[in-house]
KENU-531453 format. One line per 2 residues: for each residue x, y, z of N, C-alpha, C, O. Coordinates in nm, 2 decimals. Example, Ala and Ser with C-alpha at 12.3 -4.5 7.8 and 13.67 -1.06 7.14 Angstrom:
! KENU-531453
1.32/-0.57/0.78/1.23/-0.45/0.78/1.32/-0.33/0.78/1.42/-0.33/0.85 | 1.28/-0.22/0.71/1.37/-0.11/0.71/1.29/0.00/0.79/1.34/0.11/0.80
END
This chain:
! KENU-531453
-1.77/18.15/-8.97/-1.86/18.27/-8.95/-1.97/18.28/-9.05/-1.95/18.24/-9.17 | -2.09/18.32/-9.01/-2.20/18.32/-9.10/-2.21/18.46/-9.16/-2.13/18.55/-9.14
-2.32/18.47/-9.25/-2.33/18.59/-9.33/-2.37/18.71/-9.24/-2.35/18.83/-9.28 | -2.41/18.69/-9.11/-2.45/18.80/-9.03/-2.34/18.85/-8.94/-2.35/18.95/-8.87
-2.22/18.79/-8.96/-2.10/18.83/-8.88/-2.06/18.97/-8.92/-2.04/18.99/-9.04 | -2.05/19.07/-8.82/-2.01/19.21/-8.86/-1.88/19.21/-8.93/-1.79/19.12/-8.91
-1.86/19.30/-9.02/-1.75/19.32/-9.10/-1.62/19.34/-9.01/-1.51/19.28/-9.05 | -1.63/19.41/-8.90/-1.51/19.43/-8.82/-1.46/19.31/-8.76/-1.34/19.29/-8.74
-1.55/19.21/-8.73/-1.51/19.09/-8.67/-1.44/19.00/-8.77/-1.34/18.93/-8.74 | -1.49/19.00/-8.90/-1.43/18.92/-9.00/-1.29/18.98/-9.03/-1.20/18.90/-9.05
-1.27/19.11/-9.03/-1.15/19.17/-9.06/-1.05/19.14/-8.95/-0.93/19.10/-8.98 | -1.09/19.15/-8.82/-1.00/19.13/-8.71/-0.96/18.98/-8.71/-0.84/18.95/-8.69
-1.05/18.89/-8.72/-1.02/18.75/-8.73/-0.92/18.72/-8.84/-0.82/18.65/-8.81 | -0.95/18.77/-8.95/-0.85/18.74/-9.07/-0.71/18.80/-9.04/-0.61/18.74/-9.08
-0.71/18.91/-8.98/-0.58/18.98/-8.96/-0.50/18.90/-8.86/-0.38/18.87/-8.89 | -0.56/18.86/-8.75/-0.49/18.78/-8.65/-0.46/18.63/-8.69/-0.36/18.58/-8.64
-0.54/18.58/-8.77/-0.51/18.45/-8.84/-0.38/18.47/-8.92/-0.29/18.38/-8.92 | -0.37/18.58/-8.99/-0.25/18.60/-9.08/-0.12/18.62/-9.00/-0.02/18.57/-9.04
-0.12/18.69/-8.89/-0.01/18.73/-8.82/0.02/18.64/-8.69/0.10/18.68/-8.61 | -0.06/18.53/-8.68/-0.06/18.46/-8.55/0.08/18.41/-8.51/0.11/18.43/-8.39
0.16/18.36/-8.60/0.29/18.31/-8.57/0.38/18.42/-8.51/0.44/18.41/-8.40 | 0.39/18.53/-8.58/0.48/18.64/-8.54/0.43/18.71/-8.41/0.50/18.74/-8.32
0.30/18.72/-8.40/0.23/18.78/-8.29/0.26/18.70/-8.16/0.30/18.75/-8.06 | 0.24/18.57/-8.17/0.27/18.48/-8.06/0.42/18.48/-8.02/0.45/18.48/-7.90
0.51/18.49/-8.11/0.65/18.50/-8.08/0.68/18.62/-8.00/0.75/18.62/-7.91 | 0.62/18.74/-8.05/0.65/18.87/-7.99/0.59/18.87/-7.85/0.65/18.93/-7.76
0.48/18.80/-7.82/0.41/18.80/-7.70/0.43/18.68/-7.61/0.36/18.66/-7.51 | 0.53/18.60/-7.64/0.56/18.47/-7.58/0.57/18.49/-7.43/0.51/18.40/-7.36
0.63/18.59/-7.38/0.65/18.60/-7.24/0.58/18.74/-7.19/0.63/18.80/-7.09 | 0.48/18.77/-7.26/0.41/18.90/-7.23/0.37/18.91/-7.09/0.40/19.01/-7.02
0.30/18.81/-7.03/0.25/18.82/-6.90/0.36/18.81/-6.79/0.34/18.84/-6.68 | 0.48/18.76/-6.83/0.59/18.76/-6.74/0.67/18.88/-6.75/0.73/18.92/-6.65
0.68/18.95/-6.87/0.76/19.06/-6.88/0.70/19.19/-6.84/0.77/19.28/-6.80 | 0.57/19.21/-6.86/0.51/19.33/-6.83/0.47/19.34/-6.67/0.37/19.30/-6.63
0.56/19.40/-6.60/0.55/19.39/-6.46/0.42/19.45/-6.41/0.35/19.39/-6.32 | 0.38/19.57/-6.46/0.26/19.63/-6.41/0.14/19.55/-6.44/0.05/19.54/-6.36
0.14/19.51/-6.57/0.02/19.42/-6.61/0.01/19.30/-6.52/-0.10/19.25/-6.48 | 0.13/19.24/-6.49/0.13/19.12/-6.41/0.07/19.15/-6.28/-0.01/19.06/-6.22
0.10/19.26/-6.22/0.04/19.30/-6.09/-0.10/19.31/-6.10/-0.18/19.27/-6.01 | -0.16/19.38/-6.20/-0.30/19.40/-6.22/-0.37/19.26/-6.23/-0.48/19.24/-6.18
-0.31/19.17/-6.31/-0.37/19.04/-6.33/-0.38/18.97/-6.20/-0.48/18.90/-6.17 | -0.27/18.98/-6.11/-0.27/18.91/-5.98/-0.38/18.97/-5.89/-0.45/18.90/-5.82
-0.40/19.10/-5.89/-0.50/19.16/-5.81/-0.63/19.12/-5.85/-0.72/19.09/-5.77 | -0.66/19.12/-5.99/-0.78/19.07/-6.04/-0.81/18.93/-6.00/-0.93/18.89/-5.96
-0.71/18.85/-6.00/-0.73/18.71/-5.96/-0.77/18.70/-5.81/-0.86/18.61/-5.78 | -0.72/18.78/-5.73/-0.75/18.77/-5.59/-0.90/18.82/-5.57/-0.97/18.76/-5.49
-0.94/18.92/-5.65/-1.08/18.97/-5.63/-1.18/18.86/-5.67/-1.27/18.83/-5.60 | -1.15/18.79/-5.78/-1.25/18.69/-5.83/-1.25/18.57/-5.74/-1.35/18.50/-5.72
-1.13/18.53/-5.68/-1.13/18.42/-5.59/-1.20/18.45/-5.46/-1.26/18.37/-5.40 | -1.18/18.58/-5.41/-1.26/18.61/-5.29/-1.41/18.61/-5.31/-1.49/18.58/-5.22
-1.45/18.64/-5.43/-1.60/18.64/-5.46/-1.66/18.51/-5.47/-1.77/18.48/-5.42 | -1.59/18.41/-5.53/-1.64/18.28/-5.54/-1.56/18.19/-5.63/-1.44/18.22/-5.65
-1.61/18.08/-5.67/-1.53/17.98/-5.76/-1.59/17.97/-5.90/-1.56/17.87/-5.96 | -1.67/18.06/-5.94/-1.72/18.06/-6.08/-1.61/18.07/-6.18/-1.50/18.13/-6.14
-1.62/18.02/-6.30/-1.51/18.03/-6.39/-1.49/18.18/-6.44/-1.58/18.26/-6.44 | -1.38/18.20/-6.50/-1.34/18.33/-6.55/-1.31/18.31/-6.70/-1.24/18.22/-6.74
-1.35/18.41/-6.78/-1.32/18.41/-6.92/-1.21/18.51/-6.95/-1.22/18.62/-6.91 | -1.11/18.46/-7.03/-1.01/18.55/-7.08/-1.05/18.59/-7.22/-1.02/18.51/-7.31
-1.12/18.70/-7.25/-1.18/18.73/-7.38/-1.08/18.81/-7.46/-1.03/18.92/-7.42 | -1.04/18.75/-7.57/-0.93/18.80/-7.65/-0.80/18.74/-7.61/-0.70/18.81/-7.60
-0.81/18.61/-7.59/-0.69/18.54/-7.52/-0.57/18.52/-7.60/-0.46/18.50/-7.55 | -0.58/18.54/-7.74/-0.46/18.53/-7.82/-0.39/18.40/-7.80/-0.44/18.29/-7.80
-0.25/18.41/-7.78/-0.17/18.29/-7.77/-0.19/18.22/-7.63/-0.13/18.11/-7.61 | -0.26/18.28/-7.54/-0.30/18.21/-7.42/-0.21/18.25/-7.29/-0.23/18.19/-7.19
-0.12/18.34/-7.30/-0.03/18.37/-7.19/-0.11/18.42/-7.07/-0.08/18.38/-6.96 | -0.20/18.51/-7.09/-0.28/18.56/-6.97/-0.36/18.45/-6.91/-0.37/18.44/-6.79
-0.43/18.38/-6.99/-0.51/18.26/-6.95/-0.43/18.18/-6.86/-0.47/18.14/-6.75 | -0.31/18.14/-6.91/-0.21/18.05/-6.83/-0.17/18.12/-6.70/-0.16/18.05/-6.60
-0.15/18.25/-6.70/-0.11/18.31/-6.58/-0.23/18.31/-6.48/-0.21/18.28/-6.36 | -0.35/18.34/-6.52/-0.46/18.33/-6.43/-0.48/18.19/-6.37/-0.50/18.17/-6.25
-0.45/18.09/-6.46/-0.46/17.95/-6.41/-0.36/17.92/-6.30/-0.39/17.85/-6.20 | -0.24/17.97/-6.32/-0.13/17.95/-6.23/-0.16/18.02/-6.09/-0.11/17.98/-5.99
-0.24/18.13/-6.10/-0.29/18.20/-5.98/-0.41/18.13/-5.91/-0.46/18.19/-5.81 | -0.45/18.02/-5.96/-0.56/17.94/-5.89/-0.69/17.98/-5.94/-0.79/17.96/-5.87
-0.70/18.05/-6.06/-0.84/18.09/-6.11/-0.89/17.98/-6.21/-0.81/17.94/-6.29 | -1.01/17.94/-6.19/-1.06/17.85/-6.30/-1.10/17.93/-6.42/-1.20/17.99/-6.43
-1.02/17.92/-6.52/-1.02/18.01/-6.64/-1.02/17.94/-6.77/-0.97/17.83/-6.78 | -1.08/18.00/-6.87/-1.07/17.95/-7.00/-1.06/18.07/-7.10/-1.09/18.18/-7.06
-1.01/18.05/-7.22/-0.98/18.15/-7.32/-1.08/18.15/-7.43/-1.12/18.05/-7.48 | -1.11/18.27/-7.48/-1.20/18.29/-7.60/-1.12/18.39/-7.69/-1.07/18.50/-7.65
-1.11/18.36/-7.82/-1.05/18.45/-7.92/-1.12/18.44/-8.05/-1.18/18.33/-8.08 | -1.12/18.55/-8.12/-1.18/18.56/-8.25/-1.11/18.48/-8.36/-1.16/18.44/-8.46
-0.97/18.46/-8.34/-0.89/18.40/-8.44/-0.87/18.25/-8.41/-0.83/18.21/-8.31 | -0.91/18.17/-8.51/-0.91/18.02/-8.50/-0.76/17.98/-8.49/-0.73/17.88/-8.43
-0.67/18.05/-8.56/-0.52/18.02/-8.55/-0.46/18.05/-8.42/-0.38/17.98/-8.37 | -0.51/18.16/-8.36/-0.47/18.19/-8.22/-0.51/18.08/-8.12/-0.44/18.03/-8.04
-0.64/18.04/-8.14/-0.69/17.94/-8.05/-0.62/17.81/-8.06/-0.59/17.74/-7.96 | -0.59/17.77/-8.19/-0.52/17.64/-8.21/-0.38/17.65/-8.15/-0.33/17.56/-8.09
-0.31/17.77/-8.16/-0.18/17.78/-8.10/-0.18/17.78/-7.95/-0.09/17.72/-7.89 | -0.28/17.84/-7.89/-0.30/17.84/-7.74/-0.32/17.70/-7.69/-0.28/17.66/-7.59
-0.40/17.62/-7.77/-0.43/17.48/-7.73/-0.30/17.40/-7.73/-0.29/17.31/-7.65 | -0.22/17.42/-7.83/-0.09/17.35/-7.84/0.00/17.38/-7.73/0.07/17.30/-7.67
0.01/17.51/-7.70/0.10/17.56/-7.60/0.06/17.52/-7.46/0.14/17.49/-7.37 | -0.07/17.53/-7.43/-0.13/17.50/-7.30/-0.24/17.40/-7.31/-0.36/17.43/-7.28
-0.20/17.27/-7.34/-0.30/17.17/-7.36/-0.39/17.14/-7.23/-0.49/17.07/-7.25 | -0.34/17.18/-7.12/-0.42/17.15/-7.00/-0.54/17.26/-6.98/-0.63/17.24/-6.90
-0.54/17.36/-7.06/-0.64/17.47/-7.05/-0.74/17.46/-7.17/-0.71/17.39/-7.27 | -0.85/17.52/-7.16/-0.96/17.52/-7.26/-0.96/17.66/-7.33/-0.96/17.76/-7.26
-0.96/17.65/-7.46/-0.97/17.77/-7.55/-1.07/17.74/-7.66/-1.08/17.63/-7.71 | -1.15/17.84/-7.69/-1.24/17.82/-7.80/-1.26/17.95/-7.88/-1.23/18.06/-7.83
-1.30/17.94/-8.01/-1.32/18.05/-8.09/-1.46/18.12/-8.05/-1.56/18.05/-8.04 | -1.46/18.25/-8.04/-1.58/18.32/-8.01/-1.56/18.47/-8.02/-1.45/18.52/-8.03
-1.67/18.54/-8.01/-1.67/18.68/-8.02/-1.73/18.75/-7.90/-1.83/18.70/-7.85 | -1.67/18.86/-7.85/-1.72/18.93/-7.74/-1.85/19.00/-7.76/-1.92/19.04/-7.67
-1.89/19.00/-7.89/-2.02/19.07/-7.92/-2.13/18.98/-7.90/-2.25/19.02/-7.88 | -2.10/18.84/-7.89/-2.21/18.74/-7.87/-2.15/18.62/-7.81/-2.11/18.52/-7.88
-2.13/18.62/-7.68/-2.06/18.51/-7.61/-2.16/18.39/-7.60/-2.27/18.40/-7.56 | -2.10/18.28/-7.64/-2.18/18.15/-7.64/-2.18/18.10/-7.49/-2.12/17.99/-7.47
-2.24/18.17/-7.40/-2.24/18.14/-7.26/-2.38/18.17/-7.20/-2.44/18.27/-7.24 | -2.42/18.09/-7.10/-2.55/18.12/-7.04/-2.54/18.25/-6.95/-2.43/18.30/-6.92
-2.65/18.31/-6.92/-2.66/18.42/-6.83/-2.60/18.39/-6.70/-2.61/18.28/-6.65 | -2.53/18.49/-6.63/-2.49/18.49/-6.49/-2.41/18.36/-6.46/-2.45/18.29/-6.37
-2.31/18.32/-6.54/-2.23/18.21/-6.51/-2.08/18.23/-6.49/-2.01/18.14/-6.45 | -2.03/18.36/-6.51/-1.89/18.38/-6.49/-1.86/18.47/-6.36/-1.94/18.56/-6.33
-1.76/18.43/-6.30/-1.72/18.51/-6.18/-1.64/18.63/-6.23/-1.62/18.73/-6.15 | -1.58/18.63/-6.34/-1.50/18.73/-6.39/-1.47/18.73/-6.54/-1.48/18.62/-6.60
-1.43/18.84/-6.59/-1.39/18.85/-6.74/-1.27/18.94/-6.74/-1.27/19.05/-6.68 | -1.16/18.89/-6.80/-1.05/18.96/-6.83/-1.04/18.99/-6.98/-1.05/18.90/-7.07
-1.03/19.12/-7.02/-1.03/19.15/-7.16/-0.91/19.25/-7.17/-0.93/19.37/-7.16 | -0.80/19.20/-7.20/-0.67/19.28/-7.20/-0.63/19.31/-7.34/-0.60/19.22/-7.42
-0.64/19.44/-7.38/-0.60/19.49/-7.51/-0.69/19.42/-7.62/-0.63/19.39/-7.73 | -0.81/19.39/-7.60/-0.90/19.33/-7.70/-1.01/19.42/-7.74/-1.06/19.42/-7.85
-1.06/19.50/-7.65/-1.17/19.60/-7.69/-1.12/19.70/-7.78/-1.20/19.78/-7.84 | -0.99/19.71/-7.80/-0.94/19.82/-7.89/-0.97/19.79/-8.03/-0.95/19.88/-8.12
-1.02/19.68/-8.07/-1.06/19.64/-8.20/-1.21/19.66/-8.23/-1.26/19.63/-8.34 | -1.29/19.70/-8.12/-1.43/19.71/-8.13/-1.47/19.86/-8.17/-1.43/19.95/-8.10
-1.54/19.88/-8.28/-1.59/20.02/-8.31/-1.67/20.08/-8.20/-1.73/20.01/-8.12 | -1.68/20.21/-8.20/-1.75/20.28/-8.09/-1.89/20.24/-8.08/-1.95/20.23/-7.97
-1.96/20.22/-8.20/-2.10/20.19/-8.20/-2.13/20.05/-8.14/-2.24/20.03/-8.10 | -2.03/19.96/-8.14/-2.05/19.83/-8.10/-2.01/19.81/-7.95/-2.06/19.71/-7.89
-1.94/19.90/-7.89/-1.89/19.88/-7.76/-1.99/19.87/-7.65/-1.98/19.79/-7.56 | -2.11/19.96/-7.65/-2.21/19.94/-7.56/-2.27/19.80/-7.56/-2.29/19.74/-7.45
-2.28/19.74/-7.67/-2.34/19.60/-7.68/-2.24/19.50/-7.62/-2.28/19.40/-7.56 | -2.11/19.53/-7.64/-2.02/19.44/-7.58/-2.02/19.44/-7.43/-2.01/19.34/-7.37
-2.03/19.56/-7.37/-2.04/19.57/-7.23/-2.16/19.51/-7.17/-2.17/19.46/-7.06 | -2.28/19.53/-7.25/-2.40/19.46/-7.20/-2.39/19.31/-7.21/-2.44/19.25/-7.12
-2.31/19.26/-7.30/-2.29/19.12/-7.31/-2.20/19.07/-7.19/-2.23/18.97/-7.13 | -2.10/19.14/-7.16/-2.02/19.11/-7.05/-2.11/19.11/-6.92/-2.10/19.01/-6.84
-2.19/19.21/-6.90/-2.27/19.21/-6.78/-2.37/19.09/-6.78/-2.40/19.04/-6.67 | -2.42/19.05/-6.89/-2.52/18.94/-6.90/-2.46/18.81/-6.85/-2.52/18.74/-6.78
-2.33/18.78/-6.88/-2.27/18.65/-6.85/-2.21/18.66/-6.71/-2.17/18.55/-6.66 | -2.19/18.77/-6.65/-2.13/18.78/-6.52/-2.24/18.75/-6.41/-2.35/18.79/-6.42
-2.19/18.68/-6.30/-2.28/18.67/-6.19/-2.29/18.80/-6.11/-2.21/18.89/-6.13 | -2.39/18.81/-6.02/-2.39/18.93/-5.94/-2.26/18.95/-5.86/-2.22/18.85/-5.79
-2.20/19.06/-5.87/-2.08/19.09/-5.80/-1.96/19.04/-5.88/-1.85/19.05/-5.82 | -1.98/18.99/-6.00/-1.87/18.95/-6.08/-1.78/19.06/-6.13/-1.83/19.17/-6.16
-1.65/19.03/-6.15/-1.55/19.14/-6.19/-1.52/19.14/-6.33/-1.52/19.04/-6.40 | -1.48/19.26/-6.38/-1.44/19.28/-6.52/-1.30/19.36/-6.51/-1.29/19.46/-6.45
-1.20/19.30/-6.57/-1.08/19.37/-6.59/-1.05/19.41/-6.73/-1.04/19.32/-6.82 | -1.04/19.54/-6.76/-1.01/19.58/-6.90/-0.87/19.65/-6.90/-0.83/19.71/-6.80
-0.80/19.63/-7.00/-0.67/19.70/-7.03/-0.68/19.75/-7.18/-0.72/19.68/-7.27 | -0.64/19.87/-7.20/-0.64/19.92/-7.33/-0.55/20.04/-7.35/-0.52/20.12/-7.25
-0.49/20.06/-7.47/-0.41/20.18/-7.50/-0.50/20.29/-7.53/-0.62/20.28/-7.57 | -0.45/20.41/-7.52/-0.52/20.53/-7.56/-0.42/20.65/-7.59/-0.31/20.65/-7.55
-0.48/20.74/-7.67/-0.39/20.85/-7.72/-0.47/20.98/-7.70/-0.59/20.98/-7.73 | -0.41/21.08/-7.67/-0.47/21.21/-7.64/-0.51/21.29/-7.77/-0.60/21.37/-7.77
-0.44/21.25/-7.88/-0.46/21.32/-8.01/-0.55/21.24/-8.11/-0.64/21.30/-8.17 | -0.51/21.12/-8.13/-0.59/21.04/-8.23/-0.68/20.94/-8.16/-0.66/20.89/-8.05
-0.79/20.91/-8.23/-0.88/20.81/-8.18/-0.90/20.69/-8.26/-0.98/20.60/-8.22 | -0.82/20.68/-8.36/-0.83/20.56/-8.45/-0.69/20.54/-8.52/-0.62/20.63/-8.56
-0.66/20.41/-8.54/-0.54/20.37/-8.62/-0.58/20.26/-8.71/-0.65/20.17/-8.67 | -0.54/20.27/-8.84/-0.56/20.15/-8.93/-0.43/20.10/-8.98/-0.34/20.18/-9.03
-0.41/19.97/-8.98/-0.29/19.91/-9.03/-0.32/19.83/-9.15/-0.42/19.75/-9.15 | -0.25/19.85/-9.26/-0.26/19.77/-9.38/-0.15/19.66/-9.38/-0.15/19.57/-9.46
-0.05/19.67/-9.28/0.06/19.57/-9.28/0.11/19.56/-9.14/0.12/19.65/-9.07 | 0.15/19.44/-9.11/0.22/19.41/-8.98/0.30/19.28/-8.99/0.25/19.19/-9.05
0.42/19.29/-8.94/0.51/19.17/-8.95/0.53/19.13/-9.09/0.56/19.02/-9.12 | 0.52/19.23/-9.18/0.54/19.20/-9.33/0.43/19.14/-9.40/0.44/19.11/-9.51
0.31/19.12/-9.33/0.20/19.06/-9.39/0.09/19.18/-9.42/0.08/19.28/-9.35 | 0.02/19.16/-9.54/-0.08/19.25/-9.57/-0.21/19.21/-9.49/-0.25/19.10/-9.49
-0.26/19.31/-9.42/-0.38/19.29/-9.33/-0.47/19.41/-9.34/-0.44/19.51/-9.41 | -0.58/19.41/-9.28/-0.67/19.53/-9.26/-0.72/19.52/-9.12/-0.81/19.44/-9.09
-0.66/19.60/-9.03/-0.69/19.60/-8.89/-0.71/19.74/-8.83/-0.62/19.82/-8.85 | -0.82/19.76/-8.77/-0.85/19.89/-8.70/-0.83/19.88/-8.55/-0.86/19.78/-8.49
-0.78/19.99/-8.50/-0.76/20.01/-8.35/-0.84/20.14/-8.31/-0.83/20.24/-8.38 | -0.91/20.13/-8.21/-0.98/20.24/-8.15/-0.93/20.28/-8.02/-0.94/20.21/-7.92
-0.88/20.40/-8.01/-0.83/20.45/-7.88/-0.94/20.53/-7.81/-1.00/20.62/-7.86 | -0.96/20.50/-7.68/-1.06/20.57/-7.60/-1.00/20.61/-7.46/-0.92/20.53/-7.40
-1.03/20.72/-7.42/-0.99/20.77/-7.29/-1.06/20.69/-7.18/-1.17/20.64/-7.20 | -0.99/20.67/-7.06/-1.05/20.59/-6.95/-1.19/20.65/-6.91/-1.28/20.57/-6.89
-1.20/20.78/-6.91/-1.33/20.83/-6.87/-1.45/20.79/-6.96/-1.56/20.77/-6.92 | -1.41/20.78/-7.09/-1.52/20.74/-7.19/-1.56/20.59/-7.16/-1.67/20.56/-7.17
-1.46/20.51/-7.14/-1.49/20.36/-7.11/-1.57/20.35/-6.98/-1.66/20.28/-6.98 | -1.53/20.43/-6.88/-1.60/20.42/-6.75/-1.74/20.46/-6.77/-1.83/20.40/-6.71
-1.77/20.57/-6.85/-1.91/20.61/-6.87/-1.99/20.50/-6.94/-2.10/20.48/-6.90 | -1.93/20.43/-7.03/-2.00/20.33/-7.11/-2.03/20.21/-7.02/-2.13/20.15/-7.02
-1.93/20.17/-6.93/-1.95/20.07/-6.83/-2.06/20.10/-6.73/-2.14/20.02/-6.70 | -2.06/20.22/-6.69/-2.17/20.26/-6.59/-2.31/20.26/-6.66/-2.41/20.21/-6.60
-2.31/20.30/-6.79/-2.44/20.29/-6.86/-2.49/20.15/-6.88/-2.61/20.12/-6.89 | -2.39/20.06/-6.88/-2.42/19.91/-6.90/-2.46/19.85/-6.77/-2.49/19.73/-6.77
-2.45/19.92/-6.66/-2.49/19.86/-6.53/-2.37/19.82/-6.44/-2.39/19.76/-6.34 | -2.25/19.85/-6.48/-2.13/19.82/-6.40/-2.11/19.93/-6.29/-2.14/20.04/-6.31
-2.04/19.89/-6.19/-2.00/19.98/-6.09/-1.84/19.98/-6.09/-1.77/19.88/-6.09 | -1.79/20.10/-6.09/-1.64/20.11/-6.10/-1.57/20.07/-5.96/-1.61/20.11/-5.85
-1.47/19.99/-5.98/-1.39/19.96/-5.87/-1.26/20.04/-5.86/-1.22/20.09/-5.76 | -1.19/20.05/-5.98/-1.07/20.13/-5.98/-1.03/20.15/-6.13/-1.06/20.07/-6.22
-0.95/20.26/-6.14/-0.89/20.28/-6.28/-0.75/20.33/-6.26/-0.72/20.41/-6.17 | -0.66/20.29/-6.35/-0.52/20.33/-6.34/-0.46/20.37/-6.48/-0.50/20.30/-6.57
-0.38/20.47/-6.49/-0.32/20.50/-6.61/-0.17/20.49/-6.60/-0.11/20.54/-6.51 | -0.11/20.43/-6.70/0.03/20.41/-6.70/0.09/20.49/-6.82/0.04/20.48/-6.93
0.20/20.56/-6.80/0.26/20.64/-6.90/0.34/20.54/-6.99/0.38/20.43/-6.95 | 0.37/20.58/-7.12/0.45/20.50/-7.21/0.58/20.46/-7.15/0.65/20.55/-7.10
0.62/20.33/-7.16/0.75/20.28/-7.11/0.83/20.24/-7.23/0.78/20.18/-7.32 | 0.96/20.26/-7.22/1.05/20.22/-7.32/1.02/20.28/-7.46/1.00/20.40/-7.48
1.00/20.18/-7.55/0.96/20.22/-7.69/0.82/20.24/-7.71/0.77/20.28/-7.83 | 0.73/20.22/-7.61/0.59/20.23/-7.63/0.55/20.37/-7.66/0.61/20.47/-7.62
0.45/20.38/-7.75/0.40/20.51/-7.79/0.28/20.56/-7.72/0.26/20.68/-7.70 | 0.19/20.47/-7.67/0.06/20.51/-7.62/0.06/20.48/-7.47/0.13/20.40/-7.41
-0.02/20.57/-7.40/-0.06/20.54/-7.26/-0.15/20.42/-7.25/-0.21/20.38/-7.35 | -0.15/20.36/-7.13/-0.23/20.24/-7.11/-0.32/20.27/-6.99/-0.28/20.33/-6.90
-0.45/20.22/-7.01/-0.54/20.23/-6.90/-0.59/20.10/-6.85/-0.60/20.01/-6.94 | -0.61/20.08/-6.72/-0.66/19.96/-6.66/-0.78/19.99/-6.58/-0.77/20.08/-6.49
-0.89/19.93/-6.61/-1.01/19.96/-6.54/-1.07/19.82/-6.48/-1.08/19.72/-6.55 | -1.11/19.83/-6.35/-1.17/19.72/-6.29/-1.31/19.76/-6.25/-1.33/19.87/-6.19
-1.41/19.68/-6.29/-1.55/19.71/-6.25/-1.62/19.59/-6.21/-1.57/19.47/-6.24 | -1.73/19.60/-6.16/-1.81/19.48/-6.12/-1.96/19.50/-6.13/-2.01/19.62/-6.13
-2.03/19.39/-6.14/-2.18/19.40/-6.15/-2.23/19.42/-6.00/-2.15/19.40/-5.91 | -2.35/19.47/-5.99/-2.41/19.48/-5.86/-2.43/19.35/-5.79/-2.46/19.25/-5.86
-2.42/19.35/-5.66/-2.44/19.22/-5.58/-2.58/19.17/-5.59/-2.60/19.05/-5.58 | -2.68/19.26/-5.62/-2.81/19.21/-5.62/-2.87/19.21/-5.76/-2.99/19.22/-5.77
-2.79/19.20/-5.86/-2.84/19.18/-6.00/-2.93/19.06/-6.01/-2.98/19.03/-6.12
END
């Protein structure tokens, strides 16, 4: 990372580099165990396949489970993550797939080249002031009619959480909770059209509600 890299990207990258092993173990079968998430991923896969055969980016791909699931569903997909250790782990686990280090704030991709973007539980680390730029970047790299799938936790009382420790490691990691309507407003302002939104109540030991938003760019962009 160069000197111009925002502080929150540096902190997020360092945190996930530090906890990569434990995080990957906790999420080893995430895409298989989370029934509702699995259904949303399958629906997203069908939407992008109906639209065309352009590649899909899994942004914030972590250990690669979602990328692998999209691949198994017949989607031409690759993963992008801010953590070099997460990317190295995903490459070892899924050597047939492509993963590279990158940031959603500045995707190293040409304009209008992706048929879809999946960003599951990754925009939660983006500060409010940076999120409009992220959505503009998503729109830039999507083809006309390309789809975006977002998943994120949110809380009715708090809008931010800071962790100094996770899995016994000292880290500095911020989480930003946003209500679905806030995210939809920002997507609309960035030029997206809403396809659907769903809210899931906390299940089991989970503390936060989860929102799933599907949007797309205009066909005549």
